C-alpha positions, 0 to 999 in steps of 0.5 A: 500500500502507498502512503496515501492509502495509509493516510486514507485508511486513518482518515476513514477510521477516525470519525468511526471511532467517535473522533479525536475527542473520544480517544484516551490512548493510541497504541498498536501491536503486531496486528492491531490498532489499540484505542482507549475509548471515552464513549463507547456508544460513538463507535460505529462497529459495522461501518469499521468492519466494512472498511477494506483495510479492517480485518475485524474488531476486538473489544478488550481492555482497549478497542482493537481494530485488526489491520494486519502485520505491516499495515498497522505500523504504517496506519498508526502514525498517520492516525496519530497525526490526524488526531493531533491535528484535530485536537489542535484545531479550534472546535466550537463544541467539545465532544462531551457537549455534543447534543443528541441530534448530532450523535451518530445514528444507532449503527453501532449497537455494540455498546450494549450487546445483547445476549446471544439468546436475545439476538434476532435469528438469521443467516448473515455474517453480520448476525454472526459477528453481532453474536461474536461481539456479544460473547466477547463482551460477556467474556470481557466482563468475566475476565475483569478479575485481579489475576487476569487484569495483572496478566494483561498488564504483564502482556503490556510490558512485553508486547512493545518488545515484539518488533525488536524480537522479530527483527533480531530473530530473523537476523539471527536466522540469517546469520546462522545460514551464512555461518553454516554455509561458510558465506560472507565470513566478514559479515557474520560477526556483524550480524551476530552483534545485531542479533545478540545486542538487544537480547543482552540488554532486554532486561533493561527494556523490561524494567523500563516498561514495567515501571511505566506500566505500574505507575513508576518512573520508567528510567528508574525501572530501567536503571535497577534492571540494568544491574542484572546485566552489568558485567561486574556482578561476577565479583558479587556472591549471593547464596554462596555463589558468584553471580553472572551477568544476566542471571535471572533475565527478564523475570529478575528485571520484572521483579526488580522493577515492580519492587522499584515502583513500590519503593519509589511511591513510598519515598514520594509520600515520606520525603519532603518535596524539597528533597524529593529530586535527590532522595527518591531516585537514590533510595529507589535505586539503592534499596532495589539494587541491593535486594536485586543483587542479594536476592532477586537475581538468584531466585529469578535465575533458579525460576528461569532455569526451572522453566527451561528445564520443565519445558524441555522435559515436558516435550521430551517425555510427553511430546505428543500428549503435551502438544495435543493439550497445548494446541487444543487449549490455546484458543480457549486460553485466548478467550479467557485471557490466560494466554498472556501468562505465556509471554514471559515464559516465551521470552525466558526460553528465547533468552536461555535457549535462543528459541521458544519451543512452545510457540510453534505448538500453540501456532497450530491452534490457528491452523485448526481455525483456518481448516474449520473456516474452509469447511464452513465455507464449503458447507454453506454454498448458498450463504454468500454473506458468511462466505464473504466474511470467511473469504476476506478473513482467510488470508489473515488467518493463514498469516496467524491473525485469527480474530476475524475468523474466531469472533466472526464465524467459529465462536458464534456458530459454536461447534466449529470453534470446538472442531477448530480446537481439535485441529489445533490439538492434532497439529500440536500433537504432531509437532510435539511428537517430533520434539519427543523424537529429538527434533525440537521446533522453536521460534526465535521471537514471539508475535507471528504465527501461521505462515508468518512464523516460517522466517523465525523457525529454529531448532536443534536439527538442520533448518530444512528439517525443522521447517518441514516439521513445522509445515507438516504440523500446519498441514495436519492442523488444517486437515483435521480442523477441516475434516472435523468441521465438515463432518461434525461442525454443522448439524443438519438443522444448522445447515438447513437454517444457515444455508439460505439466500444471503442477507435474507430476512425471515418474515415477521410472522416467523419465529425461528429458533435463535442461532445460539440455541441452534448451535448449542453454544452457551454464553461463557 
């Protein structure tokens, strides 16, 4: 896409989310534009979904517009520029004072989504999307527990690091290829420095983001985390052992920065304002640094070692079964918000071993989802509305962006979500089996999935072998997800009621069975 196209996309998005005055925050991750919304009723969901560049929308702690890899990184700056221009321009009427007559027409019912049982029956993709939004909203209300909110904040610490992890991971893979084939020997050390530089200091970035997320001074969080990677720690003894640079890794940095935030907040309450600029940062770094050196580094190091040992043991002794469980349960974990707990585990494994063996297995869940969607597409040849949704979302699904298919098709239909999980389980079991046989399949970074993960695949065998195992795992996930959905994902009654002329509306006198009842899907 050209720069003009990205600017046009941003310009189209802004009024549909209620304008600049309706936004409290703007950020983006690998695939989504994440917006803090002041007044949810001003957001026009259906109009957003209709934009060509939008693959779907997801509502969580922020309102997330799925634009896809690459596109989101180019649209977001244009969007931020338009917001800044809009806020700097004089406006006679603030958004909060907008009279009802100027409010958008009720094209965005997602502010108070109805329960699936109350959704009017029908056969269009819009109705499935509405039910998906209702399920998502209901699940969101149940996800607002302290533990899940904490996990979400932990994810916010690591998500900004993903682009650097991906870039350095791909460079590391290229460097490995050149070294193995004996090519460009003068370039290999330079590539090694580029690939390893970020990982050697990742603890500092984690500390910085942790303090920022939990309300401390970011640079102080980075300062206490920097203690962990300082080469001079080799002269310090804790628990009868000499420390080593990087011991404890991201877990130690996370714990150190969390402690620093608490120390800083207490200091600001106790220290006189005149001395705050001198005493607060000094006490924060001193107290947290000592605790980190003589406690946290050792404890976090032992925990990190246990994570690496445990993951390797699990796949070495129960590879197929472990892969079956991980691949099959990942989509439900995403629904529950518990997948965020895996981000520090992935990062720890990458820091220790150079790759995470968990991500390729979890990526199989997306393969099962794609296979299930293709089966639904073939099973409903006369429902052009649902088929259009699947057709537009499949390219993103192959690249590992599964939200449009999950919340637009499989989850509101019910059974296809379960059969998609079966496809993911089968693919996970396949990859897990090869791990058990000695061919570890890992990823040098987190974030991408599906076909987008190929440049990051790495293992303990020749690259061609590792890539083949991963590709075959995807194929198994596609195939099992397809077959399970084709034969068991849609009952005869569901096929009869859904396989109708697109966008048709039942006569007013009819009262067909609600879609949520037909699918047997219960609201989570």
